[in-house]
C-alpha positions in Angstrom: 0.0 0.0 0.0 2.6 2.5 1.0 4.8 1.7 -2.0 1.9 2.6 -4.3 1.1 5.8 -2.4 4.8 6.7 -2.5 4.9 6.2 -6.3 1.8 8.4 -6.7 3.3 11.1 -4.5 6.5 11.1 -6.5 4.4 11.5 -9.7 2.5 14.4 -8.2 5.7 16.2 -7.1 7.2 15.7 -10.6 4.0 17.0 -12.3 4.1 20.1 -10.0 7.8 20.9 -10.1 8.7 20.0 -13.6 6.3 22.5 -15.0 7.9 26.0 -15.0 4.5 27.8 -14.9 3.3 25.7 -12.0 6.5 26.4 -10.0 6.2 30.1 -10.7 2.5 30.2 -9.6 3.2 28.2 -6.4 6.4 30.0 -5.2 6.5 33.6 -6.4 2.9 35.1 -6.1 2.5 34.2 -2.3 5.8 36.0 -1.5 4.8 39.1 -3.6 1.3 39.1 -2.1 2.8 39.0 1.4 5.0 42.0 0.7 2.3 43.9 -1.0 -0.4 43.2 1.6 2.1 43.7 4.5 2.7 47.3 3.5 -0.5 48.2 1.8 -3.1 46.5 4.0 -3.4 48.8 7.0 -5.9 50.8 8.9 -3.3 53.3 10.0 -3.7 56.8 8.6 -0.3 58.6 8.7 -0.7 61.5 6.2 -4.0 63.4 6.5 -4.2 66.4 4.2 -6.0 69.2 6.1 -6.8 72.9 5.5 -6.8 75.5 8.3 -9.2 78.4 8.6 -8.2 80.3 11.7 -10.4 83.3 12.4 -8.9 83.9 15.8 -6.1 86.4 16.3 -5.4 85.4 19.9 -2.8 83.1 21.4 -5.0 80.1 22.0 -6.2 79.9 18.4 -2.5 80.0 17.3 -1.6 77.3 19.8 -4.5 75.1 18.7 -3.3 75.4 15.0 0.3 74.6 16.0 -0.8 71.5 17.9 -2.6 70.1 14.8 0.3 71.1 12.5 2.8 69.5 14.8 1.0 66.1 14.7 2.8 63.5 12.6 -0.6 62.4 11.2 -1.7 65.8 9.7 -0.2 67.6 6.7 -1.2 71.2 6.1 -2.1 71.7 2.4 -3.9 75.1 2.5 -4.6 78.1 4.7 -8.1 79.5 4.2 -9.0 83.1 4.6 -12.6 83.0 3.3 -15.5 80.7 4.0 -16.2 80.2 0.3 -12.8 78.5 -0.1 -13.8 75.6 2.2 -16.1 73.5 0.1 -14.0 73.3 -3.1 -11.1 71.8 -1.1 -13.3 68.9 0.0 -15.1 68.5 -3.3 -11.8 68.3 -5.3 -10.3 65.9 -2.7 -7.4 68.3 -2.0 -8.1 68.1 1.8 -9.6 65.3 3.8 -10.2 67.6 6.8 -10.9 71.3 7.2 -10.4 72.8 10.7 -12.1 76.1 11.4 -11.2 78.0 14.6 -13.8 80.5 15.6 -13.0 84.2 15.9 -13.8 84.3 19.6 -11.8 81.1 20.4 -9.1 82.7 22.6 -11.5 85.1 24.4 -13.9 82.3 25.3 -11.1 80.1 26.7 -9.8 83.1 28.7 -13.2 83.5 30.3 -13.6 79.7 30.9 -16.3 79.4 28.4 -16.7 76.7 25.7 -14.7 77.6 22.6 -15.9 77.2 19.0 -14.0 75.0 16.6 -15.6 73.5 13.5 -14.3 70.4 11.7 -15.4 69.4 8.2 -14.4 66.0 6.9 -14.7 64.2 3.6 -17.1 61.3 4.5 -16.9 59.4 1.1 -14.6 56.9 2.8 -16.3 56.5 6.2 -13.4 54.5 7.8 -10.8 57.1 6.8 -13.0 59.9 8.0 -13.5 58.2 11.4 -9.8 57.7 11.8 -9.0 61.3 11.0 -11.7 62.5 13.5 -10.3 60.2 16.2 -6.8 61.6 15.7 -8.1 65.1 15.8 -10.1 64.4 18.9 -7.0 63.2 20.7 -5.1 66.4 19.8 -8.0 68.5 21.1 -8.1 66.5 24.4 -4.4 67.0 24.8 -4.7 70.7 24.1 -7.5 71.0 26.7 -5.4 69.2 29.3 -2.6 71.7 28.9 -4.7 74.7 29.7 -4.3 75.0 33.4 -4.0 78.6 34.4 -6.1 80.1 37.2 -9.6 80.9 36.0 -8.9 79.3 32.6 -8.9 75.6 33.3 -11.3 73.6 31.1 -9.6 70.3 31.7 -11.7 67.2 31.6 -12.9 66.0 35.1 -11.6 62.5 34.4 -8.1 61.7 33.4 -8.2 58.7 31.0 -5.2 56.3 30.9 -5.4 53.8 28.1 -3.4 50.6 27.8 -3.9 48.3 24.8 -3.2 44.7 25.5 -1.6 42.4 22.9 -0.9 45.3 20.5 0.4 48.2 22.7 1.1 50.6 19.8 -2.2 49.7 18.0 -0.5 49.0 14.8 -2.9 47.5 12.3 -0.1 45.6 10.7 0.0 43.3 13.7 -3.6 42.4 13.0 -3.4 42.0 9.2 -0.1 40.1 8.6 -1.0 37.0 10.8 -4.3 36.9 8.8 -2.3 36.9 5.6 -0.5 33.8 6.8 -3.9 32.0 6.7 -5.2 33.5 3.4 -2.0 32.8 1.4 -1.6 29.3 2.8 -5.1 28.5 1.8 -4.5 29.9 -1.7 -1.5 27.7 -2.2 -3.2 24.6 -0.9 -6.2 25.1 -3.1 -4.2 25.8 -6.2 -2.0 22.7 -5.8 -4.9 20.4 -5.3 -7.6 22.0 -7.4 -5.5 21.5 -10.5 -4.5 18.0 -9.6 -7.4 15.8 -10.8 -8.5 18.4 -13.4 -5.0 18.3 -15.0 -5.3 14.5 -15.2 -8.7 14.7 -16.8 -7.4 17.1 -19.4 -4.5 14.9 -20.2 -6.6 11.7 -20.2 -4.6 10.0 -17.5 -7.2 10.0 -14.7 -9.1 7.0 -16.1 -5.8 5.1 -16.3 -5.2 6.0 -12.7 -8.6 4.5 -11.7 -7.8 1.1 -13.3 -4.5 0.8 -11.4 -4.4 -1.3 -8.1 -4.6 2.1 -6.2 -7.8 2.3 -4.1 -9.7 5.6 -3.8 -8.2 6.1 -0.3 -4.7 5.6 -1.6 -5.3 8.1 -4.5 -6.6 10.6 -1.9 -3.6 10.2 0.3 -1.2 10.3 -2.7 -2.7 13.6 -4.0 -3.1 15.2 -0.5 0.4 14.7 0.9 2.3 16.7 -1.8 -0.1 19.6 -1.4 0.2 19.4 2.4 4.1 19.5 2.3 4.2 22.3 -0.2 1.6 24.3 1.8 3.5 23.6 5.0 6.7 24.9 3.4 5.0 28.0 2.0 3.4 28.7 5.4 6.8 28.4 7.1 8.4 30.9 4.8 5.5 33.3 5.3 5.6 32.9 9.1 9.4 33.6 9.0 8.9 36.8 6.9 6.1 37.9 9.2 8.3 37.4 12.3 11.7 38.7 11.1 10.9 41.0 8.1 7.7 42.7 9.5 8.7 42.2 13.1 5.3 40.8 14.2 5.8 39.3 17.7 5.2 35.6 17.9 4.5 35.1 21.6 2.8 31.7 21.4 4.0 28.2 21.0 5.2 27.1 17.6 4.0 23.5 18.2 0.5 24.9 18.7 0.8 27.0 15.6 1.8 24.1 13.5 -0.9 21.9 14.9 -3.5 24.5 13.9 -1.7 24.9 10.5 -1.8 21.1 9.8 -5.5 20.8 10.5 -6.2 24.0 8.5 -4.2 22.6 5.5 -6.1 19.3 5.6 -9.4 21.1 5.5 -8.2 23.4 2.6 -6.8 20.4 0.7 -10.1 18.6 1.1 -11.9 21.6 -0.4 -9.3 21.8 -3.2 -9.6 18.1 -4.1 -13.4 18.4 -4.1 -13.2 21.3 -6.5 -10.7 19.4 -8.7 -12.9 16.3 -8.7 -15.9 18.4 -9.9 -13.9 20.2 -12.6 -13.3 18.8 -16.0 -10.6 21.2 -17.1 -7.9 23.2 -15.2 -9.7 26.4 -16.2 -12.8 25.2 -14.4 -10.6 24.2 -11.4 -9.1 27.8 -11.2 -12.6 29.3 -11.5 -13.7 27.0 -8.7 -10.8 28.2 -6.5 -11.7 31.8 -7.2 -15.4 31.2 -6.4 -14.5 29.6 -3.1 -11.7 32.0 -2.0 -13.4 35.3 -2.4 -16.3 34.6 0.1 -13.9 32.5 2.2 -11.7 35.5 2.8 -14.6 38.0 3.2 -16.3 35.7 5.8 -13.2 34.8 7.7 -12.8 37.9 9.8 -9.6 38.8 7.9 -10.5 42.5 7.5 -13.9 43.0 9.1 -15.2 41.5 12.4 -17.6 38.6 12.1 -19.7 40.1 14.9 -20.5 43.0 12.7 -22.0 40.8 10.0 -25.8 40.1 9.8 -26.9 37.0 11.8 -27.5 34.7 8.8 -24.0 35.5 7.4 -22.5 34.8 10.8 -24.0 31.3 10.8 -22.6 30.8 7.3 -19.1 31.5 8.5 -19.1 28.3 10.6 -18.7 26.4 7.3 -15.5 28.3 6.5 -12.2 26.8 7.7 -10.5 30.1 7.4 -12.8 31.5 10.1 -11.3 29.2 12.7 -7.7 29.5 11.5 -7.8 33.3 11.7 -8.6 33.0 15.4 -5.8 30.4 15.9 -3.0 32.3 14.0 -3.8 35.7 15.5 -4.3 34.2 19.0 -0.9 32.3 18.9 1.0 35.3 17.3 -0.3 38.0 19.7 -1.7 36.5 22.9 -0.3 33.0 23.4 -3.6 31.2 23.0 -4.0 28.4 25.6 -4.5 24.8 24.5 -8.2 24.6 25.6 -9.2 27.6 23.5 -7.1 26.1 20.6 -9.0 22.9 20.6 -12.3 24.7 20.2 -11.0 26.0 16.9 -9.3 22.8 15.7 -12.2 20.3 15.8 -14.5 22.3 13.4 -11.6 22.5 10.9 -11.0 18.8 11.3 -14.7 18.0 10.7 -14.8 20.2 7.6 -11.6 18.6 6.3 -12.9 15.0 6.9 -16.2 15.7 5.1 -14.5 17.4 2.1 -11.9 14.6 1.8 -14.5 11.9 2.0 -16.6 13.6 -0.6 -13.6 14.0 -2.9 -12.8 10.3 -2.5 -16.3 9.4 -3.4 -16.1 11.6 -6.5 -12.9 9.9 -7.7 -14.9 6.7 -8.4 -18.4 8.0 -9.2 -17.7 11.0 -11.4 -15.8 9.9 -14.4 -17.0 12.7 -16.8 
């Protein structure tokens, strides 16, 4: 039995590695995607173009303007002297934020009264607008806390001290890149296996494979192991780049991470073999991978929290192996996830993989055309 499986595995490795195009697809795109996503996929907003309309001639208006200009997040692109100049800057996307300091700003602060300051923000991208407003709100709060002269204090009654666990600098890269480990590993596993049976159907060798002494279980193992090893190697390279190139902390146990990775790969390989068994050509196999991957990534919690999705969609995510691995990889990278929590994510992936592999094995024998 094992001799036959070994022979099939060698055949699969040769088919994958002897083809220059296949080697390129497997090796180069995941590395390029990691570098691109690692730098491009971020919620951080470091350069906010803003315009300033300061109607106040007093010192506090000047200090408020200097506080915003001195922030590393804001870039001054225009100074406004007339109200009519405000709207065109937003309409033409020259400024994301316009700060207007009222003409009685300093006088009101000197008398301990609420001061007027207006903020206009381009809301076409709601996420960017909210980030810009949060940055500006922080600057204003720091400015208020610095005003502490007799009769002029408008400091907040409560001093807020914030400490972020697991990501003390609140860098979105720490959230995204561990998720990229899961998405790219899934893509590689699906590509390797989704083209496997479809390639043999195109070449007319799959029927020959079925009349050999190989049983469906042996064919399943022989086609799964090469994809598993390649996926494991790719994931190792991606994890190494995440740790030492992007400097994402890996505070958890590597053994736990690779246990989760192994179960995740088996579930992904099962889905890939199922797609390959249903496809007649490699083009259909690639289309099947695309049809599966787009909703799988969207419903995995990679970029948006699952808790924010509608209830029916949240139930649908339980069928997605990436949903569970995102929790595993981020939990191990950032918070050293304990074993009992890890097991709650592993067994659903194992069930999905077992069902997918069983269905793929059934298709090997019952779907010849």
